[in-house]
C-alpha positions as CSV (number, residue, x, y, z in Angstrom):
1,M,77.6,51.5,8.5
2,T,79.0,51.3,12.1
3,S,81.7,52.9,14.1
4,R,83.5,51.5,17.1
5,P,84.4,53.7,20.1
6,A,88.0,54.6,20.7
7,R,88.2,52.3,23.7
8,E,86.4,49.0,24.1
9,P,85.2,48.1,27.6
10,A,87.4,45.6,29.4
11,T,84.3,43.6,30.4
12,A,80.8,43.4,29.2
13,P,78.3,45.8,30.9
14,A,75.8,44.4,33.4
15,A,73.1,46.3,31.5
16,A,72.9,48.5,28.4
17,V,70.5,51.0,26.9
18,I,70.0,52.2,23.4
19,G,69.6,55.9,22.5
20,V,68.3,56.7,19.0
21,D,69.0,59.9,17.1
22,S,66.6,60.2,14.2
23,S,67.8,63.3,12.5
24,T,67.0,65.0,9.2
25,Q,69.7,63.1,7.2
26,S,70.1,59.8,9.1
27,T,69.4,57.6,12.1
28,K,72.1,56.8,14.6
29,A,71.6,54.2,17.3
30,A,74.0,54.2,20.3
31,V,74.5,51.2,22.6
32,V,75.6,52.6,25.9
33,D,76.6,51.0,29.2
34,A,73.7,52.0,31.5
35,V,76.0,52.4,34.5
36,T,79.1,54.1,33.2
37,G,77.8,55.8,30.1
38,R,80.5,54.2,28.0
39,L,79.7,54.3,24.3
40,L,79.9,50.7,23.1
41,A,78.9,51.0,19.5
42,V,77.0,53.2,17.0
43,G,75.0,52.0,14.1
44,R,73.9,54.3,11.2
45,A,71.4,54.3,8.4
46,P,70.7,57.2,5.9
47,H,67.4,59.0,5.3
48,T,66.1,60.3,1.9
49,V,65.0,63.9,1.8
50,T,63.1,65.0,-1.3
51,G,61.6,68.2,-2.6
52,Q,62.6,71.2,-4.6
53,G,62.4,74.9,-3.8
54,G,61.0,75.2,-0.3
55,A,59.7,71.6,-0.1
56,R,61.5,69.1,2.2
57,E,59.8,65.8,2.8
58,S,60.7,62.2,4.0
59,D,58.9,59.0,4.2
60,P,58.3,58.1,7.9
61,E,58.4,54.4,7.0
62,E,62.0,54.9,6.0
63,W,62.8,56.3,9.5
64,W,61.4,53.1,11.0
65,Q,63.5,51.0,8.6
66,A,66.6,53.1,9.3
67,L,66.0,52.7,13.1
68,R,65.9,48.9,12.7
69,T,69.0,48.9,10.5
70,A,70.9,51.2,12.9
71,V,70.0,49.2,16.0
72,A,70.9,45.9,14.4
73,A,74.3,47.2,13.3
74,A,75.1,48.7,16.7
75,L,74.1,45.5,18.5
76,A,76.2,43.4,16.2
77,D,79.2,45.7,16.6
78,S,78.9,45.9,20.3
79,G,79.0,42.1,20.8
80,L,76.3,42.3,23.4
81,D,73.7,39.7,24.1
82,P,70.4,41.6,23.2
83,A,69.0,40.3,26.5
84,E,71.4,42.8,28.3
85,V,69.5,45.8,26.8
86,I,67.1,47.2,29.5
87,G,65.7,50.3,27.8
88,I,65.4,52.4,24.6
89,A,64.5,56.0,23.7
90,V,64.2,58.1,20.6
91,A,65.3,61.7,20.1
92,G,64.1,63.1,16.8
93,Q,64.2,66.1,14.5
94,Q,61.7,68.6,15.8
95,H,58.5,70.1,14.2
96,G,57.9,67.6,11.4
97,L,54.3,66.8,10.5
98,V,53.4,63.1,10.3
99,V,49.8,62.3,9.4
100,L,48.6,58.8,9.8
101,D,45.6,56.7,8.8
102,A,43.5,54.5,11.1
103,D,46.1,51.7,10.8
104,G,49.0,53.9,11.8
105,S,50.4,54.2,8.3
106,P,51.5,57.5,6.9
107,L,49.0,59.1,4.5
108,R,51.8,61.1,2.8
109,P,55.5,61.9,3.3
110,A,56.3,63.9,6.4
111,L,56.7,67.7,6.1
112,L,60.1,68.4,7.7
113,W,61.1,71.2,9.9
114,N,63.1,72.9,7.1
115,D,60.2,72.8,4.6
116,T,59.5,76.5,4.1
117,R,56.3,76.3,2.0
118,S,54.3,77.0,5.2
119,A,55.7,80.5,5.6
120,P,52.5,82.2,4.5
121,Q,50.5,80.1,7.0
122,A,52.9,81.0,9.8
123,A,52.5,84.7,8.9
124,A,48.7,84.3,8.9
125,L,48.8,82.6,12.3
126,T,51.0,85.4,13.7
127,A,48.6,88.0,12.4
128,A,45.6,86.3,13.9
129,L,46.7,86.7,17.5
130,G,49.7,89.1,17.3
131,R,53.3,88.4,18.2
132,E,53.0,89.3,21.9
133,T,50.1,86.9,22.4
134,W,52.0,84.0,20.8
135,L,55.0,84.8,23.0
136,D,52.8,84.8,26.0
137,R,51.0,81.6,25.2
138,T,53.7,79.4,23.6
139,G,57.0,81.3,24.1
140,S,57.4,81.3,20.3
141,V,56.2,83.3,17.3
142,P,55.0,81.0,14.5
143,V,57.5,80.5,11.7
144,A,57.5,78.1,8.8
145,S,59.3,75.4,10.8
146,M,56.5,75.0,13.4
147,T,54.1,72.1,13.2
148,A,51.0,74.2,13.4
149,A,52.0,76.2,10.4
150,K,52.6,72.9,8.4
151,W,49.2,71.6,9.4
152,Q,47.7,74.8,8.1
153,W,49.6,74.4,4.8
154,L,48.2,70.8,4.6
155,R,44.7,71.9,5.3
156,E,44.9,74.5,2.5
157,H,46.8,72.6,-0.1
158,E,45.9,69.0,0.6
159,P,42.5,69.1,2.4
160,A,41.7,65.5,1.6
161,S,44.9,64.4,3.5
162,A,44.1,66.6,6.4
163,A,40.5,65.3,6.6
164,A,41.6,61.7,6.4
165,A,44.1,62.0,9.2
166,S,43.3,59.7,12.1
167,A,46.4,60.7,14.0
168,V,49.0,63.5,13.9
169,R,52.5,62.9,15.2
170,L,55.9,64.5,15.5
171,P,58.8,62.4,14.1
172,H,60.1,61.2,17.4
173,D,56.7,60.2,18.8
174,F,55.9,58.4,15.5
175,L,58.9,56.2,16.2
176,T,58.1,55.9,20.0
177,E,54.6,54.7,19.0
178,R,56.1,52.1,16.7
179,L,58.2,50.8,19.6
180,S,55.7,50.9,22.4
181,G,52.3,51.1,20.8
182,A,51.6,54.2,22.9
183,A,50.9,57.6,21.4
184,V,53.1,59.6,23.7
185,T,55.3,62.7,23.3
186,D,57.1,64.9,25.8
187,P,57.0,68.6,26.9
188,G,60.2,69.3,25.0
189,D,59.1,68.2,21.5
190,A,55.5,69.3,22.1
191,S,56.7,72.8,22.8
192,G,57.8,73.2,19.2
193,T,54.4,72.7,17.7
194,C,52.8,76.1,18.6
195,W,49.9,74.1,20.1
196,Y,51.5,73.7,23.5
197,S,52.2,76.1,26.3
198,P,55.5,75.4,28.2
199,G,53.9,77.1,31.2
200,A,50.8,74.8,31.3
201,R,52.2,71.4,32.3
202,T,49.7,71.0,35.2
203,H,46.6,71.0,33.0
204,D,44.5,68.0,33.7
205,S,42.7,67.4,30.4
206,G,43.4,63.8,29.6
207,T,45.2,63.2,26.4
208,T,45.6,66.9,25.7
209,R,47.5,67.8,28.8
210,G,49.6,70.9,28.1
211,Y,48.0,71.7,24.7
212,D,46.2,75.0,24.4
213,P,42.6,74.5,23.5
214,E,42.2,77.9,21.9
215,L,45.3,77.4,19.7
216,L,44.0,74.0,18.6
217,A,40.7,75.6,17.7
218,L,42.5,78.3,15.7
219,T,44.3,75.8,13.6
220,G,41.4,73.3,13.2
221,M,43.3,70.6,15.1
222,R,41.3,68.0,17.1
223,A,42.9,67.2,20.4
224,E,42.2,63.5,20.1
225,L,44.6,63.3,17.0
226,L,47.6,64.3,19.1
227,S,49.9,62.3,21.3
228,T,49.6,62.4,25.1
229,V,52.2,64.7,26.6
230,A,54.2,62.8,29.3
231,A,55.5,64.5,32.4
232,T,59.2,64.4,31.2
233,G,61.2,62.7,28.4
234,A,62.3,60.0,30.9
235,T,58.7,58.9,31.6
236,R,58.1,55.3,30.5
237,A,55.8,55.5,27.5
238,G,55.3,51.7,27.6
239,G,57.0,48.4,27.0
240,L,58.6,47.3,23.8
241,T,55.8,45.5,21.9
242,E,56.2,41.9,20.7
243,Q,56.1,43.1,17.1
244,A,58.8,45.7,17.7
245,A,60.9,43.3,19.7
246,R,60.9,40.9,16.8
247,A,61.8,43.6,14.4
248,L,64.7,44.8,16.5
249,G,65.9,41.6,18.1
250,L,65.4,43.0,21.6
251,P,63.5,41.6,24.6
252,A,59.8,42.4,24.6
253,G,58.6,44.5,27.4
254,I,61.7,46.6,28.1
255,P,60.9,50.2,28.9
256,V,60.5,52.6,26.0
257,A,61.0,56.2,27.3
258,A,58.8,59.0,26.0
259,G,61.9,60.5,24.4
260,T,62.2,64.0,23.2
261,G,63.3,66.4,20.4
262,D,66.9,66.4,19.2
263,N,67.9,69.7,20.8
264,M,66.4,68.6,24.2
265,A,68.3,65.3,24.0
266,A,71.5,67.1,23.3
267,A,70.9,69.3,26.4
268,V,70.4,66.1,28.5
269,G,73.6,64.6,27.0
270,L,75.5,67.7,28.0
271,G,74.2,67.5,31.6
272,L,72.2,70.7,31.3
273,G,69.1,71.2,33.3
274,A,67.5,71.1,36.8
275,E,70.2,68.7,38.2
276,G,73.1,70.0,36.1
277,L,74.4,73.1,34.4
278,L,71.8,75.9,34.2
279,D,72.3,79.0,32.1
280,H,75.3,77.5,30.2
281,P,74.7,78.3,26.5
282,V,75.2,75.7,23.7
283,V,76.0,76.3,20.1
284,S,75.2,73.4,17.8
285,L,76.6,73.3,14.3
286,G,74.8,70.8,12.0
287,T,72.3,70.9,9.2
288,S,70.9,73.8,11.2
289,G,72.7,76.1,13.5
290,T,71.2,76.5,17.0
291,V,72.0,78.3,20.2
292,F,70.2,77.3,23.4
293,A,70.5,76.9,27.2
294,A,68.6,75.2,30.0
295,T,67.2,77.9,32.3
296,R,64.5,78.5,34.9
297,N,63.7,81.8,33.2
298,R,61.0,81.8,30.6
299,P,62.1,83.7,27.4
300,H,60.2,86.4,25.7
301,S,61.9,87.1,22.4
302,A,60.7,86.9,18.8
303,L,64.2,85.7,17.9
304,L,63.9,82.6,20.1
305,A,61.7,79.6,20.2
306,G,60.4,79.2,23.8
307,F,60.9,75.5,24.1
308,A,60.7,73.3,27.2
309,G,63.5,71.1,28.2
310,A,63.0,67.3,28.5
311,D,63.5,67.6,32.3
312,G,61.0,70.4,33.0
313,T,63.3,73.5,32.7
314,H,62.9,76.0,29.9
315,L,65.1,75.6,26.8
316,P,65.0,78.8,24.8
317,L,66.5,78.3,21.4
318,G,67.5,80.3,18.3
319,C,67.7,78.3,15.1
320,T,69.1,79.1,11.6
321,L,68.4,76.8,8.6
322,N,71.7,77.3,7.0
323,C,74.8,76.0,8.7
324,T,77.2,73.2,7.8
325,L,75.4,72.1,4.6
326,A,75.3,75.7,3.3
327,V,79.0,76.2,3.9
328,D,79.9,72.9,2.4
329,K,77.9,73.9,-0.7
330,V,79.9,77.1,-1.0
331,A,83.1,75.1,-0.7
332,A,82.0,72.7,-3.4
333,L,81.1,75.6,-5.7
334,L,84.6,77.1,-5.2
335,G,86.3,73.7,-5.6
336,L,87.8,73.9,-2.1
337,D,88.1,71.6,0.9
338,R,85.9,72.9,3.7
339,E,89.0,73.7,5.8
340,D,90.8,75.6,3.0
341,A,89.3,78.9,4.2
342,A,90.6,82.3,5.4
343,P,88.9,85.2,7.2
344,G,86.6,86.9,4.7
345,G,88.2,90.4,4.7
346,E,85.8,92.8,3.0
347,A,83.6,90.1,1.6
348,V,80.4,89.2,3.4
349,L,78.4,86.1,2.4
350,L,74.9,85.5,3.8
351,P,74.5,81.8,3.1
352,F,70.7,81.7,3.0
353,L,70.6,78.9,0.5
354,D,67.4,77.4,1.9
355,G,65.7,80.6,3.0
356,E,66.1,81.4,6.7
357,R,64.4,81.0,10.0
358,T,66.5,83.4,12.2
359,P,66.1,86.0,10.8
360,D,62.7,85.1,9.5
361,L,63.3,85.2,5.8
362,P,61.8,81.9,4.6
363,T,62.1,82.7,0.9
364,A,65.4,84.5,0.8
365,S,68.5,83.3,-1.2
366,G,72.2,83.7,-0.6
367,L,73.9,87.1,-0.9
368,L,77.6,87.9,-1.6
369,H,78.7,91.5,-0.8
370,G,82.0,93.4,-0.9
371,L,83.7,91.4,-3.7
372,R,87.0,92.9,-4.9
373,H,89.7,92.0,-7.5
374,D,92.0,90.7,-4.8
375,T,89.3,88.7,-3.0
376,T,90.4,85.0,-2.9
377,R,88.3,81.9,-3.0
378,Q,89.5,81.1,0.5
379,Q,88.1,84.5,1.7
380,I,84.8,83.8,0.1
381,L,84.6,80.5,1.8
382,G,85.6,82.1,5.1
383,A,82.9,84.7,4.6
384,A,80.4,81.9,4.3
385,Y,81.6,80.6,7.7
386,E,81.3,84.1,9.2
387,G,77.8,84.7,7.8
388,A,76.6,81.4,9.2
389,V,78.2,81.9,12.7
390,V,77.0,85.5,13.0
391,A,73.4,84.4,12.2
392,V,73.6,81.8,15.0
393,L,75.3,84.0,17.6
394,R,73.0,86.9,17.2
395,A,70.4,85.0,19.1
396,L,72.8,84.4,22.0
397,D,72.2,87.8,23.6
398,E,68.5,87.0,23.7
399,L,68.8,84.0,26.0
400,P,67.5,84.9,29.4
401,L,70.5,83.7,31.4
402,D,71.6,84.4,35.0
403,V,75.2,83.3,34.2
404,P,76.1,85.7,31.4
405,D,79.8,84.8,31.1
406,A,79.6,81.0,31.0
407,P,81.6,79.3,28.3
408,L,79.9,78.3,25.1
409,R,79.6,74.6,24.6
410,L,80.2,73.8,21.0
411,I,78.6,70.6,19.6
412,G,77.4,69.1,16.3
413,G,79.3,68.0,13.2
414,G,80.8,71.5,12.8
415,A,82.5,71.3,16.2
416,R,84.9,68.7,14.7
417,G,86.1,71.3,12.1
418,T,88.9,73.6,12.9
419,M,87.5,76.5,10.8
420,W,84.1,76.3,12.5
421,V,85.7,76.2,16.0
422,E,88.0,79.1,15.3
423,T,85.3,81.2,13.6
424,V,82.9,80.8,16.6
425,R,85.8,81.6,19.0
426,R,86.8,84.7,17.0
427,L,83.3,86.1,16.6
428,S,82.0,85.3,20.1
429,G,85.0,86.3,22.1
430,R,84.1,83.7,24.7
431,P,85.8,80.6,26.1
432,L,84.6,77.4,24.5
433,V,84.1,73.8,25.7
434,V,84.2,71.2,22.9
435,P,82.8,68.0,24.4
436,E,84.7,64.8,23.4
437,A,81.5,62.8,22.9
438,A,80.5,62.9,19.2
439,E,76.9,61.6,19.6
440,L,75.4,63.8,22.2
441,V,71.8,63.5,20.9
442,A,72.0,59.7,21.0
443,L,73.7,59.8,24.3
444,G,71.0,62.1,25.7
445,A,68.4,59.6,24.4
446,A,70.3,56.8,26.1
447,A,70.2,58.7,29.4
448,L,66.4,59.1,29.0
449,A,66.2,55.3,28.3
450,A,68.3,54.6,31.4
451,G,66.0,57.0,33.4
452,A,62.9,55.2,32.3
453,A,64.5,51.8,33.2
454,T,65.9,52.8,36.6
455,G,63.8,55.7,37.8
456,R,67.0,57.9,37.9
457,D,67.1,61.5,36.8
458,P,68.5,61.4,33.2
459,V,70.4,64.7,33.6
460,A,72.0,63.5,36.8
461,L,72.9,60.2,35.0
462,A,74.5,62.1,32.0
463,T,76.5,64.2,34.5
464,E,77.8,61.0,36.2
465,W,78.6,59.6,32.8
466,G,80.6,62.7,31.9
467,T,79.3,62.9,28.4
468,G,79.5,66.7,28.4
469,R,83.2,66.9,29.3
470,G,85.7,68.0,26.7
471,R,88.4,70.3,25.4
472,E,88.5,73.8,26.9
473,L,89.6,76.7,24.8
474,P,90.3,80.2,26.4
475,A,88.7,83.3,25.0
476,V,90.4,85.3,22.3
477,P,89.7,89.0,21.6
478,R,86.4,89.4,19.7
479,D,86.7,90.3,16.0
480,T,84.3,93.2,16.3
481,A,85.2,94.5,12.8
482,T,84.0,91.4,11.1
483,W,81.0,91.2,13.4
484,N,79.9,94.8,12.6
485,R,80.5,94.3,8.9
486,V,78.4,91.2,8.7
487,T,75.6,92.4,10.9
488,S,75.5,95.7,9.0
489,V,75.0,93.9,5.7
490,L,72.5,91.6,7.2
491,D,70.4,94.4,8.7
492,R,70.5,96.4,5.4
493,A,69.8,93.4,3.2
494,A,67.0,91.7,5.2
495,P,64.2,94.1,4.0
496,A,65.3,93.8,0.4
497,L,65.6,90.0,0.6
498,L,62.1,89.8,2.0
499,A,60.7,92.2,-0.6
500,A,62.4,90.4,-3.4
501,H,60.8,87.1,-2.4
502,P,57.3,87.8,-1.1
């Protein structure tokens, strides 16, 4: 499946780059003019996610096949000569655990970021050092999403697979290695593992630069199994191998950037970071709901993940598991279109359909409170929107920002929905910027590819491209009554939800 941009270029570009967004549900490959940032074409291919209860797994080989399919479709739709492509980079879903054999083939399906089976292991890791120590060392308190917790789950439940592992990869660097032959990751994606300290980038320890030896020892991880941490996501991991070039129909030897995680790539695509907007918060509404900002201030909050940005800044981030998919599920149960919603009134719906990450309730289920005879289906759906948005926005006040009143930048699939936009606007009470670009993760990856190919700073490139520009919406008075009602139910329900699902 492909989609054309609204405006085709009048002439072919002198050079193009490809940015790949390998997300939970699909791969998107964007062909982008390396000079202007014009989006020439996007190819798409789906992923299969399996598992019941807390399990969420995917076959990494399917990601590789999806990347090939998406790149081929985008190139065909763009009309470009593949020889005009000068670089490629991958941005991928964070935290996933990929274990490989000696031939580089997956030993088992990848454990995805939203697989909550590793919640007990995350709790045990937290207890082993204490929350404050984890915050000091990594900027994050272990939760089920983090790679180290998933590795512990594998060691306990599938020790043969853990013992047989010849390499351990994150989703994006698994694909980067397929492209370049180099086992390279970046500080951004590495900072979501709970093995890496965002404040330790100058360590000179070969292939383990930036990894914390004591945390590796705690989790039984051998440093030689992990990817090298490059200086930034724009670093050239290597050249496109002959085998990958044949698979993709691209010139062999073109630069493959180190790439990064999806949230870090979105920040690059928005022009956030050292050369762009600092301390401007972003709310992303997709499978997960996230709030993050590029800042020079290192965070210290158990509600945030203390990530690094792809450009060397900090990228503190709060993440909820339940966002657009959860609300769409509620709409389907009610037989409503997702836009056929109204403010929830007295009803409060906590849409924790897959457990939750922020707050840390990995085994929780959804909760509907305040139902009356006159409550409508539309209000129940509106309450689902409100519950999801409040969960995301609660982390906003934890971001260590020096520009506290900056507009919220609203991205992700939900940013295309009127009800999502108006609910964020009403519950935040802040002005919004809704970027016109629909593929910010892929565009951020494209900027990383262009940076690796040209030596330019990718944030500066994205700023020149204008990919973060968009519709500006003024602030409206904050709906404090709804905010207080939802947060009150959430605070009272959290202990009971945790106790009911130990």
